[in-house]
N, C-alpha and C positions, 0 to 999 in steps of 0.2 A: 504494500500500500504506500503510495507516494503522497506526502503531505504538501498541500499548497496553502496559501494564506487562509482561505476560507475554512478548510478542514482544521487547521491549527487553531484558529480563533474559536471555532465551535467546540473543539476538544478542551481548550483552555477554559472557556465559559462553563462547560459542563462540569469540569473538575471543581471550579470555584463554587458553582451552584450546589453541587452535591455536598461539598464541605460545609457550606453555609446552612443548607437544609438539615444536615446532621446535627450541627451545633444548635440550631433553633428547635429541633425536635427533642433534644435532651435538655433537661433543666440544669445545664452547666452555668450559664450566664444569662443575664437579662437580654431581652431581644434588642434593645437599643445599643447595648454594648457590642453585641455581635455585629449588628449592621453598621455601626459607626466606627468601630475600631478593628474588629477581626477581619471582616470582609475586605476593607481597603488594604490592610496589610497583606492578606492573602493574594490580592491582585498585584501589589507591588513586588512581593517576593516571587510570585509566579512569573511575572514579566522579566525580572532580572534573571531567574533561572532559565527561562526560555531563551533569552538572548545569549546567555553563556552556552547553553546547549547547542544552539544553532551555530554559533561561532566555532565551537569545538567540532561539530559535525563537518563543517566546511574545512577546518584544518585537517581532520582525519581523511576527508575525501581527496585532498590534494596530495597526500603522501602515498 
């Protein structure tokens, strides 16, 4: 399976949505804490990890 931009964005959004839904379904934290603090940090960390992963994949493909 080859990933293009659309598939990558959908997969990324799905992972963030599943994580947020799991946190909201369990009584770990208040809903506003999850939506205002956890979800944005998941998005930022995920985006950083995605960029590093793509760059590493490009590096490995060149070798």
